[in-house]
N, CA, C, O and the ligand as a Tripos MOL2 file, in Angstrom:
@<TRIPOS>MOLECULE
protein
  245   243    62     0     0
PROTEIN
NO_CHARGES

@<TRIPOS>ATOM
      1 N           0.8460   -1.1980    0.0000 N.3       1 MET1
      2 CA          0.0000    0.0000    0.0000 C.3       1 MET1
      3 C           0.8810    1.2480    0.0000 C.2       1 MET1
      4 O           1.9930    1.2300    0.5280 O.2       1 MET1
      5 N           0.3860    2.3160   -0.5870 N.am      2 PRO2
      6 CA          1.1970    3.5360   -0.7180 C.3       2 PRO2
      7 C           1.4760    4.1800    0.6240 C.2       2 PRO2
      8 O           0.6100    4.2430    1.4970 O.2       2 PRO2
      9 N           2.6950    4.6520    0.7710 N.am      3 LYS3
     10 CA          3.0710    5.3230    2.0100 C.3       3 LYS3
     11 C           2.7540    6.8060    1.9030 C.2       3 LYS3
     12 O           3.1880    7.4780    0.9680 O.2       3 LYS3
     13 N           1.9980    7.3060    2.8610 N.am      4 VAL4
     14 CA          1.6630    8.7290    2.8760 C.3       4 VAL4
     15 C           2.6400    9.4430    3.7930 C.2       4 VAL4
     16 O           2.8780    9.0170    4.9230 O.2       4 VAL4
     17 N           3.1930   10.5180    3.2990 N.am      5 ILE5
     18 CA          4.1650   11.2430    4.1120 C.3       5 ILE5
     19 C           3.6100   12.5790    4.5680 C.2       5 ILE5
     20 O           2.7490   13.1760    3.9220 O.2       5 ILE5
     21 N           4.1240   13.0230    5.6910 N.am      6 CYS6
     22 CA          3.7180   14.3020    6.2660 C.3       6 CYS6
     23 C           4.1600   15.4490    5.3590 C.2       6 CYS6
     24 O           5.3310   15.5180    4.9830 O.2       6 CYS6
     25 N           3.2510   16.3430    5.0040 N.am      7 PRO7
     26 CA          3.6040   17.4600    4.1230 C.3       7 PRO7
     27 C           4.4990   18.4890    4.7930 C.2       7 PRO7
     28 O           5.0670   19.3530    4.1250 O.2       7 PRO7
     29 N           4.6240   18.4000    6.1020 N.am      8 ILE8
     30 CA          5.4390   19.3770    6.8300 C.3       8 ILE8
     31 C           6.8880   18.9280    6.9140 C.2       8 ILE8
     32 O           7.7960   19.6760    6.5520 O.2       8 ILE8
     33 N           7.1060   17.7080    7.3910 N.am      9 CYS9
     34 CA          8.4760   17.2680    7.6410 C.3       9 CYS9
     35 C           8.8920   16.0920    6.7730 C.2       9 CYS9
     36 O          10.0720   15.7440    6.7340 O.2       9 CYS9
     37 N           7.9430   15.4740    6.0760 N.am     10 GLY10
     38 CA          8.2950   14.3930    5.1650 C.3      10 GLY10
     39 C           8.3630   13.0260    5.8130 C.2      10 GLY10
     40 O           8.7160   12.0520    5.1480 O.2      10 GLY10
     41 N           8.0360   12.9250    7.0890 N.am     11 LYS11
     42 CA          8.0220   11.6240    7.7410 C.3      11 LYS11
     43 C           6.7230   10.8900    7.4190 C.2      11 LYS11
     44 O           5.8070   11.4450    6.8130 O.2      11 LYS11
     45 N           6.6710    9.6430    7.8370 N.am     12 GLU12
     46 CA          5.4830    8.8440    7.5690 C.3      12 GLU12
     47 C           4.2780    9.3880    8.3190 C.2      12 GLU12
     48 O           4.3710    9.7530    9.4910 O.2      12 GLU12
     49 N           3.1460    9.4380    7.6280 N.am     13 MET13
     50 CA          1.9360    9.9510    8.2440 C.3      13 MET13
     51 C           1.4220    9.0120    9.3220 C.2      13 MET13
     52 O           1.4940    7.7910    9.1820 O.2      13 MET13
     53 N           0.9060    9.5850   10.3910 N.am     14 ILE14
     54 CA          0.2320    8.8090   11.4280 C.3      14 ILE14
     55 C          -1.2700    9.0430   11.2890 C.2      14 ILE14
     56 O          -1.7360   10.1830   11.2880 O.2      14 ILE14
     57 N          -2.0110    7.9590   11.1730 N.am     15 GLU15
     58 CA         -3.4380    8.0690   10.8770 C.3      15 GLU15
     59 C          -4.1310    9.0280   11.8350 C.2      15 GLU15
     60 O          -5.0120    9.7930   11.4410 O.2      15 GLU15
     61 N          -3.7230    8.9750   13.0880 N.am     16 ARG16
     62 CA         -4.3750    9.7900   14.1100 C.3      16 ARG16
     63 C          -4.2460   11.2810   13.8280 C.2      16 ARG16
     64 O          -5.1270   12.0720   14.1660 O.2      16 ARG16
     65 N          -3.1340   11.6470   13.2040 N.am     17 TYR17
     66 CA         -2.8790   13.0740   12.9740 C.3      17 TYR17
     67 C          -3.0240   13.4370   11.4960 C.2      17 TYR17
     68 O          -2.5780   14.4950   11.0520 O.2      17 TYR17
     69 N          -3.6480   12.5470   10.7590 N.am     18 ARG18
     70 CA         -3.8340   12.7330    9.3320 C.3      18 ARG18
     71 C          -4.1500   14.1800    8.9610 C.2      18 ARG18
     72 O          -4.9650   14.8020    9.6430 O.2      18 ARG18
     73 N          -3.5570   14.7390    7.9330 N.am     19 PRO19
     74 CA         -2.5590   14.0810    7.0690 C.3      19 PRO19
     75 C          -1.1230   14.3020    7.5330 C.2      19 PRO19
     76 O          -0.1950   14.2340    6.7270 O.2      19 PRO19
     77 N          -0.9350   14.5620    8.8130 N.am     20 PHE20
     78 CA          0.3960   14.8490    9.3210 C.3      20 PHE20
     79 C           0.9410   13.6590   10.1010 C.2      20 PHE20
     80 O           0.2750   12.6340   10.2420 O.2      20 PHE20
     81 N           2.1730   13.8160   10.6090 N.am     21 CYS21
     82 CA          2.7980   12.7120   11.3250 C.3      21 CYS21
     83 C           2.6780   12.9030   12.8260 C.2      21 CYS21
     84 O           2.9370   11.9810   13.5990 O.2      21 CYS21
     85 N           2.2850   14.1070   13.2370 N.am     22 SER22
     86 CA          2.2220   14.3860   14.6720 C.3      22 SER22
     87 C           1.3980   15.6470   14.8970 C.2      22 SER22
     88 O           1.1220   16.4000   13.9630 O.2      22 SER22
     89 N           1.0150   15.8640   16.1370 N.am     23 LYS23
     90 CA          0.2860   17.0790   16.4590 C.3      23 LYS23
     91 C           1.1450   18.3040   16.1990 C.2      23 LYS23
     92 O           0.6540   19.3610   15.8040 O.2      23 LYS23
     93 N           2.4390   18.1340   16.4310 N.am     24 HIS24
     94 CA          3.3590   19.2440   16.2000 C.3      24 HIS24
     95 C           3.2710   19.7320   14.7550 C.2      24 HIS24
     96 O           3.1620   20.9330   14.5060 O.2      24 HIS24
     97 N           3.3180   18.8060   13.8140 N.am     25 CYS25
     98 CA          3.2870   19.2000   12.4110 C.3      25 CYS25
     99 C           1.9230   19.7990   12.0510 C.2      25 CYS25
    100 O           1.8430   20.7080   11.2250 O.2      25 CYS25
    101 N           0.8660   19.2990   12.6610 N.am     26 ALA26
    102 CA         -0.4450   19.8910   12.4320 C.3      26 ALA26
    103 C          -0.4590   21.3340   12.9250 C.2      26 ALA26
    104 O          -1.0350   22.2150   12.2860 O.2      26 ALA26
    105 N           0.1760   21.5620   14.0590 N.am     27 ASP27
    106 CA          0.2530   22.9200   14.5980 C.3      27 ASP27
    107 C           1.1080   23.8130   13.7120 C.2      27 ASP27
    108 O           0.7990   24.9880   13.5150 O.2      27 ASP27
    109 N           2.1740   23.2500   13.1860 N.am     28 VAL28
    110 CA          3.0280   24.0160   12.2860 C.3      28 VAL28
    111 C           2.2440   24.4660   11.0700 C.2      28 VAL28
    112 O           2.3540   25.6110   10.6320 O.2      28 VAL28
    113 N           1.4490   23.5500   10.5270 N.am     29 ASP29
    114 CA          0.6510   23.8810    9.3590 C.3      29 ASP29
    115 C          -0.3410   24.9920    9.6970 C.2      29 ASP29
    116 O          -0.5470   25.9180    8.9120 O.2      29 ASP29
    117 N          -0.9470   24.8840   10.8710 N.am     30 LEU30
    118 CA         -1.8890   25.9120   11.3100 C.3      30 LEU30
    119 C          -1.1440   27.2340   11.5060 C.2      30 LEU30
    120 O          -1.6430   28.3010   11.1490 O.2      30 LEU30
    121 N           0.0400   27.1440   12.0690 N.am     31 GLY31
    122 CA          0.8480   28.3350   12.2980 C.3      31 GLY31
    123 C           1.2150   29.0460   11.0130 C.2      31 GLY31
    124 O           1.3250   30.2720   10.9780 O.2      31 GLY31
    125 N           1.4020   28.2840    9.9720 N.am     32 ARG32
    126 CA          1.7200   28.8990    8.6860 C.3      32 ARG32
    127 C           0.5690   29.7450    8.1870 C.2      32 ARG32
    128 O           0.7600   30.8110    7.6030 O.2      32 ARG32
    129 N          -0.6310   29.2430    8.4320 N.am     33 TRP33
    130 CA         -1.8160   30.0210    8.0330 C.3      33 TRP33
    131 C          -1.8390   31.3510    8.7770 C.2      33 TRP33
    132 O          -1.8860   32.4200    8.1670 O.2      33 TRP33
    133 N          -1.8060   31.2680   10.0950 N.am     34 PHE34
    134 CA         -1.8670   32.4860   10.8960 C.3      34 PHE34
    135 C          -0.5950   33.3050   10.7330 C.2      34 PHE34
    136 O          -0.6410   34.5340   10.6800 O.2      34 PHE34
    137 N           0.5260   32.6250   10.6540 N.am     35 GLY35
    138 CA          1.8030   33.2990   10.4970 C.3      35 GLY35
    139 C           1.8390   34.1500    9.2430 C.2      35 GLY35
    140 O           2.3790   35.2560    9.2570 O.2      35 GLY35
    141 N           1.2750   33.6490    8.1710 N.am     36 GLY36
    142 CA          1.2650   34.4050    6.9240 C.3      36 GLY36
    143 C           0.4840   35.6970    7.0570 C.2      36 GLY36
    144 O           0.9260   36.7500    6.5970 O.2      36 GLY36
    145 N          -0.6740   35.6150    7.6840 N.am     37 LYS37
    146 CA         -1.4910   36.8060    7.8720 C.3      37 LYS37
    147 C          -0.8200   37.7540    8.8620 C.2      37 LYS37
    148 O          -0.7660   38.9660    8.6550 O.2      37 LYS37
    149 N          -0.3160   37.1710    9.9340 N.am     38 TYR38
    150 CA          0.3180   37.9690   10.9810 C.3      38 TYR38
    151 C           1.5090   38.7340   10.4220 C.2      38 TYR38
    152 O           1.7270   39.9000   10.7520 O.2      38 TYR38
    153 N           2.2630   38.0680    9.5830 N.am     39 ARG39
    154 CA          3.4700   38.6650    9.0320 C.3      39 ARG39
    155 C           3.1220   39.8740    8.1590 C.2      39 ARG39
    156 O           3.8340   40.8780    8.1680 O.2      39 ARG39
    157 N           2.0450   39.7730    7.4220 N.am     40 VAL40
    158 CA          1.6390   40.8810    6.5640 C.3      40 VAL40
    159 C           1.2650   42.0870    7.4100 C.2      40 VAL40
    160 O           1.5830   43.2270    7.0710 O.2      40 VAL40
    161 N           0.5800   41.8150    8.5210 N.am     41 GLU41
    162 CA          0.1250   42.9190    9.3600 C.3      41 GLU41
    163 C           1.2620   43.5960   10.1050 C.2      41 GLU41
    164 O           1.1950   44.7920   10.3880 O.2      41 GLU41
    165 N           2.3080   42.8390   10.4250 N.am     42 THR42
    166 CA          3.3840   43.3860   11.2460 C.3      42 THR42
    167 C           4.6380   43.6910   10.4440 C.2      42 THR42
    168 O           5.7080   43.9100   11.0110 O.2      42 THR42
    169 N           4.5070   43.7040    9.1550 N.am     43 GLU43
    170 CA          5.6890   43.8900    8.3140 C.3      43 GLU43
    171 C           6.3110   45.2670    8.5240 C.2      43 GLU43
    172 O           7.4900   45.4690    8.2320 O.2      43 GLU43
    173 N           5.5280   46.2070    9.0280 N.am     44 GLU44
    174 CA          6.0580   47.5530    9.2520 C.3      44 GLU44
    175 C           6.7390   47.6880   10.6020 C.2      44 GLU44
    176 O           7.2460   48.7570   10.9400 O.2      44 GLU44
    177 N           6.7550   46.6000   11.3820 N.am     45 MET45
    178 CA          7.3790   46.6450   12.7010 C.3      45 MET45
    179 C           8.4850   45.6020   12.8440 C.2      45 MET45
    180 O           8.3120   44.6270   13.5760 O.2      45 MET45
    181 N           9.5980   45.7830   12.1730 N.am     46 PRO46
    182 CA         10.6790   44.7930   12.2150 C.3      46 PRO46
    183 C          11.3880   44.7670   13.5590 C.2      46 PRO46
    184 O          12.1270   43.8220   13.8350 O.2      46 PRO46
    185 N          11.1880   45.7710   14.4010 N.am     47 ASP47
    186 CA         11.8690   45.8250   15.6910 C.3      47 ASP47
    187 C          11.4810   44.6620   16.5920 C.2      47 ASP47
    188 O          12.2510   44.2530   17.4610 O.2      47 ASP47
    189 N          10.3150   44.1480   16.3830 N.am     48 PHE48
    190 CA          9.7940   43.0880   17.2380 C.3      48 PHE48
    191 C          10.7350   41.8910   17.3140 C.2      48 PHE48
    192 O          10.8990   41.3000   18.3820 O.2      48 PHE48
    193 N          11.3440   41.5360   16.2120 N.am     49 SER49
    194 CA         12.2090   40.3510   16.1750 C.3      49 SER49
    195 C          13.6290   40.6760   16.6190 C.2      49 SER49
    196 O          14.4560   39.7710   16.7380 O.2      49 SER49
    197 N          13.9260   41.9390   16.8660 N.am     50 GLN50
    198 CA         15.2910   42.3220   17.2190 C.3      50 GLN50
    199 C          15.4380   42.6090   18.7090 C.2      50 GLN50
    200 O          16.4990   43.0410   19.1580 O.2      50 GLN50
    201 N          14.3940   42.3750   19.4630 N.am     51 LEU51
    202 CA         14.4890   42.5900   20.9030 C.3      51 LEU51
    203 C          15.4030   41.5590   21.5410 C.2      51 LEU51
    204 O          15.2920   40.3720   21.2330 O.2      51 LEU51
    205 N          16.3010   41.9750   22.4180 N.am     52 PRO52
    206 CA         17.1810   41.0310   23.1110 C.3      52 PRO52
    207 C          16.4170   40.2700   24.1910 C.2      52 PRO52
    208 O          16.3180   40.7230   25.3310 O.2      52 PRO52
    209 N          15.8940   39.1370   23.8280 N.am     53 ALA53
    210 CA         14.9840   38.4190   24.7150 C.3      53 ALA53
    211 C          15.7080   37.7360   25.8680 C.2      53 ALA53
    212 O          15.3390   37.9330   27.0260 O.2      53 ALA53
    213 N          16.7150   36.9490   25.5800 N.am     54 ASN54
    214 CA         17.3080   36.0870   26.5990 C.3      54 ASN54
    215 C          18.6470   36.6030   27.1280 C.2      54 ASN54
    216 O          19.0470   36.2370   28.2330 O.2      54 ASN54
    217 N          19.3260   37.4190   26.3850 N.am     55 ASP55
    218 CA         20.6920   37.8070   26.7630 C.3      55 ASP55
    219 C          20.7320   38.4850   28.1190 C.2      55 ASP55
    220 O          21.6010   38.1720   28.9330 O.2      55 ASP55
    221 N          19.8070   39.4120   28.3860 N.am     56 ASP56
    222 CA         19.8240   40.1440   29.6490 C.3      56 ASP56
    223 C          19.5880   39.2110   30.8280 C.2      56 ASP56
    224 O          20.2790   39.2860   31.8450 O.2      56 ASP56
    225 N          18.6190   38.3440   30.6810 N.am     57 ASP57
    226 CA         18.3210   37.4020   31.7650 C.3      57 ASP57
    227 C          19.5270   36.5310   32.0780 C.2      57 ASP57
    228 O          19.8160   36.2430   33.2390 O.2      57 ASP57
    229 N          20.2070   36.1280   31.0580 N.am     58 TYR58
    230 CA         21.3410   35.2330   31.2350 C.3      58 TYR58
    231 C          22.4420   35.9190   32.0640 C.2      58 TYR58
    232 O          23.0550   35.2820   32.9210 O.2      58 TYR58
    233 N          22.6880   37.1850   31.8150 N.am     59 GLU59
    234 CA         23.7490   37.8760   32.5460 C.3      59 GLU59
    235 C          23.3550   38.1160   34.0040 C.2      59 GLU59
    236 O          24.2000   38.0290   34.8950 O.2      59 GLU59
    237 N          22.0810   38.4180   34.2520 N.am     60 VAL60
    238 CA         21.6200   38.6410   35.6100 C.3      60 VAL60
    239 C          21.7640   37.3650   36.4380 C.2      60 VAL60
    240 O          22.1850   37.4020   37.5940 O.2      60 VAL60
    241 N          21.4100   36.2530   35.8310 N.am     61 ASN61
    242 CA         21.5060   34.9980   36.5600 C.3      61 ASN61
    243 C          22.9430   34.5260   36.6210 C.2      61 ASN61
    244 O          23.2240   33.4770   37.2000 O.2      61 ASN61
    245 ZN          5.5570   15.7700   10.2620 Zn       62 ZN62
@<TRIPOS>BOND
     1     1     2 1
     2     2     3 1
     3     3     4 2
     4     3     5 am
     5     5     6 1
     6     6     7 1
     7     7     8 2
     8     7     9 am
     9     9    10 1
    10    10    11 1
    11    11    12 2
    12    11    13 am
    13    13    14 1
    14    14    15 1
    15    15    16 2
    16    15    17 am
    17    17    18 1
    18    18    19 1
    19    19    20 2
    20    19    21 am
    21    21    22 1
    22    22    23 1
    23    23    24 2
    24    23    25 am
    25    25    26 1
    26    26    27 1
    27    27    28 2
    28    27    29 am
    29    29    30 1
    30    30    31 1
    31    31    32 2
    32    31    33 am
    33    33    34 1
    34    34    35 1
    35    35    36 2
    36    35    37 am
    37    37    38 1
    38    38    39 1
    39    39    40 2
    40    39    41 am
    41    41    42 1
    42    42    43 1
    43    43    44 2
    44    43    45 am
    45    45    46 1
    46    46    47 1
    47    47    48 2
    48    47    49 am
    49    49    50 1
    50    50    51 1
    51    51    52 2
    52    51    53 am
    53    53    54 1
    54    54    55 1
    55    55    56 2
    56    55    57 am
    57    57    58 1
    58    58    59 1
    59    59    60 2
    60    59    61 am
    61    61    62 1
    62    62    63 1
    63    63    64 2
    64    63    65 am
    65    65    66 1
    66    66    67 1
    67    67    68 2
    68    67    69 am
    69    69    70 1
    70    70    71 1
    71    71    72 2
    72    71    73 am
    73    73    74 1
    74    74    75 1
    75    75    76 2
    76    75    77 am
    77    77    78 1
    78    78    79 1
    79    79    80 2
    80    79    81 am
    81    81    82 1
    82    82    83 1
    83    83    84 2
    84    83    85 am
    85    85    86 1
    86    86    87 1
    87    87    88 2
    88    87    89 am
    89    89    90 1
    90    90    91 1
    91    91    92 2
    92    91    93 am
    93    93    94 1
    94    94    95 1
    95    95    96 2
    96    95    97 am
    97    97    98 1
    98    98    99 1
    99    99   100 2
   100    99   101 am
   101   101   102 1
   102   102   103 1
   103   103   104 2
   104   103   105 am
   105   105   106 1
   106   106   107 1
   107   107   108 2
   108   107   109 am
   109   109   110 1
   110   110   111 1
   111   111   112 2
   112   111   113 am
   113   113   114 1
   114   114   115 1
   115   115   116 2
   116   115   117 am
   117   117   118 1
   118   118   119 1
   119   119   120 2
   120   119   121 am
   121   121   122 1
   122   122   123 1
   123   123   124 2
   124   123   125 am
   125   125   126 1
   126   126   127 1
   127   127   128 2
   128   127   129 am
   129   129   130 1
   130   130   131 1
   131   131   132 2
   132   131   133 am
   133   133   134 1
   134   134   135 1
   135   135   136 2
   136   135   137 am
   137   137   138 1
   138   138   139 1
   139   139   140 2
   140   139   141 am
   141   141   142 1
   142   142   143 1
   143   143   144 2
   144   143   145 am
   145   145   146 1
   146   146   147 1
   147   147   148 2
   148   147   149 am
   149   149   150 1
   150   150   151 1
   151   151   152 2
   152   151   153 am
   153   153   154 1
   154   154   155 1
   155   155   156 2
   156   155   157 am
   157   157   158 1
   158   158   159 1
   159   159   160 2
   160   159   161 am
   161   161   162 1
   162   162   163 1
   163   163   164 2
   164   163   165 am
   165   165   166 1
   166   166   167 1
   167   167   168 2
   168   167   169 am
   169   169   170 1
   170   170   171 1
   171   171   172 2
   172   171   173 am
   173   173   174 1
   174   174   175 1
   175   175   176 2
   176   175   177 am
   177   177   178 1
   178   178   179 1
   179   179   180 2
   180   179   181 am
   181   181   182 1
   182   182   183 1
   183   183   184 2
   184   183   185 am
   185   185   186 1
   186   186   187 1
   187   187   188 2
   188   187   189 am
   189   189   190 1
   190   190   191 1
   191   191   192 2
   192   191   193 am
   193   193   194 1
   194   194   195 1
   195   195   196 2
   196   195   197 am
   197   197   198 1
   198   198   199 1
   199   199   200 2
   200   199   201 am
   201   201   202 1
   202   202   203 1
   203   203   204 2
   204   203   205 am
   205   205   206 1
   206   206   207 1
   207   207   208 2
   208   207   209 am
   209   209   210 1
   210   210   211 1
   211   211   212 2
   212   211   213 am
   213   213   214 1
   214   214   215 1
   215   215   216 2
   216   215   217 am
   217   217   218 1
   218   218   219 1
   219   219   220 2
   220   219   221 am
   221   221   222 1
   222   222   223 1
   223   223   224 2
   224   223   225 am
   225   225   226 1
   226   226   227 1
   227   227   228 2
   228   227   229 am
   229   229   230 1
   230   230   231 1
   231   231   232 2
   232   231   233 am
   233   233   234 1
   234   234   235 1
   235   235   236 2
   236   235   237 am
   237   237   238 1
   238   238   239 1
   239   239   240 2
   240   239   241 am
   241   241   242 1
   242   242   243 1
   243   243   244 2
@<TRIPOS>SUBSTRUCTURE
     1 MET1         2 RESIDUE 1 A MET
     2 PRO2         6 RESIDUE 1 A PRO
     3 LYS3        10 RESIDUE 1 A LYS
     4 VAL4        14 RESIDUE 1 A VAL
     5 ILE5        18 RESIDUE 1 A ILE
     6 CYS6        22 RESIDUE 1 A CYS
     7 PRO7        26 RESIDUE 1 A PRO
     8 ILE8        30 RESIDUE 1 A ILE
     9 CYS9        34 RESIDUE 1 A CYS
    10 GLY10       38 RESIDUE 1 A GLY
    11 LYS11       42 RESIDUE 1 A LYS
    12 GLU12       46 RESIDUE 1 A GLU
    13 MET13       50 RESIDUE 1 A MET
    14 ILE14       54 RESIDUE 1 A ILE
    15 GLU15       58 RESIDUE 1 A GLU
    16 ARG16       62 RESIDUE 1 A ARG
    17 TYR17       66 RESIDUE 1 A TYR
    18 ARG18       70 RESIDUE 1 A ARG
    19 PRO19       74 RESIDUE 1 A PRO
    20 PHE20       78 RESIDUE 1 A PHE
    21 CYS21       82 RESIDUE 1 A CYS
    22 SER22       86 RESIDUE 1 A SER
    23 LYS23       90 RESIDUE 1 A LYS
    24 HIS24       94 RESIDUE 1 A HIS
    25 CYS25       98 RESIDUE 1 A CYS
    26 ALA26      102 RESIDUE 1 A ALA
    27 ASP27      106 RESIDUE 1 A ASP
    28 VAL28      110 RESIDUE 1 A VAL
    29 ASP29      114 RESIDUE 1 A ASP
    30 LEU30      118 RESIDUE 1 A LEU
    31 GLY31      122 RESIDUE 1 A GLY
    32 ARG32      126 RESIDUE 1 A ARG
    33 TRP33      130 RESIDUE 1 A TRP
    34 PHE34      134 RESIDUE 1 A PHE
    35 GLY35      138 RESIDUE 1 A GLY
    36 GLY36      142 RESIDUE 1 A GLY
    37 LYS37      146 RESIDUE 1 A LYS
    38 TYR38      150 RESIDUE 1 A TYR
    39 ARG39      154 RESIDUE 1 A ARG
    40 VAL40      158 RESIDUE 1 A VAL
    41 GLU41      162 RESIDUE 1 A GLU
    42 THR42      166 RESIDUE 1 A THR
    43 GLU43      170 RESIDUE 1 A GLU
    44 GLU44      174 RESIDUE 1 A GLU
    45 MET45      178 RESIDUE 1 A MET
    46 PRO46      182 RESIDUE 1 A PRO
    47 ASP47      186 RESIDUE 1 A ASP
    48 PHE48      190 RESIDUE 1 A PHE
    49 SER49      194 RESIDUE 1 A SER
    50 GLN50      198 RESIDUE 1 A GLN
    51 LEU51      202 RESIDUE 1 A LEU
    52 PRO52      206 RESIDUE 1 A PRO
    53 ALA53      210 RESIDUE 1 A ALA
    54 ASN54      214 RESIDUE 1 A ASN
    55 ASP55      218 RESIDUE 1 A ASP
    56 ASP56      222 RESIDUE 1 A ASP
    57 ASP57      226 RESIDUE 1 A ASP
    58 TYR58      230 RESIDUE 1 A TYR
    59 GLU59      234 RESIDUE 1 A GLU
    60 VAL60      238 RESIDUE 1 A VAL
    61 ASN61      242 RESIDUE 1 A ASN
    62 ZN62       245 GROUP 0 **** ****
């Protein structure tokens, strides 16, 4: 029988998470939908991704 692969990562599909191989990949696919829209809306705010998130905490600790 034909092997169905996950469209996200290319691994073998798991029937439970059809058509993906895991809940993670299903979430990734969903994230791409929202991510695409979100990215369009926030394209004028590139500063968001340049915030030093972890570096400060690391030095304090
Ligand atoms: Zn997958």
